[in-house]
C-alpha positions in Angstrom: -15.0 69.5 -2.0 -11.6 68.0 -1.2 -10.9 67.5 2.5 -7.4 66.7 3.5 -6.3 65.2 6.8 -4.8 67.5 9.4 -1.4 66.2 10.4 0.6 69.3 11.2 0.2 73.0 12.2 0.1 74.2 8.6 -2.8 71.9 7.9 -4.5 73.1 11.0 -4.1 76.7 10.1 -5.5 76.1 6.6 -8.5 74.2 8.0 -9.2 77.1 10.4 -9.1 79.6 7.6 -11.4 77.5 5.5 -13.8 77.1 8.5 -13.9 80.9 8.8 -14.8 81.2 5.1 -17.6 78.6 5.4 -19.0 79.9 8.7 -22.8 80.4 8.5 -23.2 78.1 5.4 -26.9 77.2 4.9 -27.8 73.8 6.6 -27.8 71.0 4.1 -25.6 72.8 1.5 -22.3 71.4 0.3 -20.5 74.2 2.2 -22.3 73.2 5.3 -21.1 69.5 5.0 -17.6 70.7 4.3 -17.7 72.9 7.4 -19.0 70.1 9.5 -16.2 67.7 8.3 -13.5 70.3 8.8 -14.7 71.1 12.3 -14.6 67.4 13.2 -11.1 67.1 11.9 -9.9 70.2 13.7 -11.5 69.1 16.9 -9.7 65.7 16.7 -6.4 67.3 15.8 -6.6 69.8 18.7 -7.6 67.0 21.2 -4.5 65.0 20.1 -2.1 68.0 20.1 -3.4 69.8 23.3 -5.1 67.3 25.5 -6.8 68.8 28.6 -5.5 67.7 31.9 -8.0 66.2 34.3 -9.6 68.8 36.5 -9.4 68.6 40.3 -12.9 68.8 41.7 -12.0 71.2 44.5 -10.2 73.5 42.1 -13.3 73.4 39.8 -15.6 74.2 42.7 -13.5 77.1 43.7 -13.4 78.4 40.2 -17.2 78.1 39.8 -17.6 79.9 43.1 -15.2 82.7 42.2 -16.8 83.2 38.8 -20.2 83.6 40.4 -19.1 85.7 43.4 -20.1 82.9 45.8 -18.3 82.4 49.1 -17.6 79.6 51.5 -20.6 80.8 53.4 -22.8 80.3 50.3 -21.5 76.8 49.9 -22.2 76.1 53.6 -25.8 77.3 53.2 -26.2 75.1 50.1 -24.7 72.0 51.9 -26.3 72.8 55.2 -23.0 72.6 57.1 -20.3 75.2 57.6 -17.7 72.7 58.7 -18.4 70.4 55.7 -17.9 73.3 53.3 -14.6 74.1 55.0 -13.5 70.5 54.9 -14.3 70.3 51.2 -12.7 73.5 50.2 -9.5 72.6 52.2 -9.3 69.2 50.6 -9.9 67.3 53.8 -13.2 65.7 52.6 -14.2 64.7 49.1 -17.6 65.8 47.6 -20.2 63.1 48.0 -22.4 62.1 45.1 -25.4 63.8 46.8 -23.3 67.0 47.2 -22.2 66.9 43.6 -25.8 66.5 42.4 -27.0 69.4 44.7 -24.2 71.7 43.5 -24.8 70.8 39.9 -28.5 71.3 40.1 -28.5 74.6 42.1 -25.4 76.2 40.7 -25.7 74.8 37.2 -22.2 73.3 37.5 -21.0 70.5 35.1 -21.1 67.2 37.0 -18.0 66.0 35.3 -15.9 68.8 36.7 -17.1 68.1 40.3 -16.5 64.3 40.0 -13.0 64.6 38.7 -10.9 61.9 37.0 -11.2 58.2 37.9 -8.1 56.8 39.5 -6.8 54.2 37.0 -4.4 52.7 39.6 -7.1 52.1 42.2 -7.8 48.4 42.5 -11.4 47.4 42.3 -12.4 45.2 45.3 
């Protein structure tokens, strides 16, 4: 088993083809370990080539609601306040930690999407 680094699109394409051939290899077999190593290399290459932009918490919340057929009224019932739901969805108020926990628990939403990126430029007092 010779595993080469993935440094360009041709290497990436070859690694994906090999992963497809190895898919379903029995756990603990040499093919399984090759598959695992290639998947790790492909993941790292893809993260470097196509990094994901930080997600806006309100956009993530709206997407979650849309995908599940939930409305602003559903969010208001969950939060216990129609005006708070409106303020959040219109970007006038940020989600609080308690609201994030509630939404994550009840709607099975990933906390990281609702928290959003940290502001690197914000000075810590």
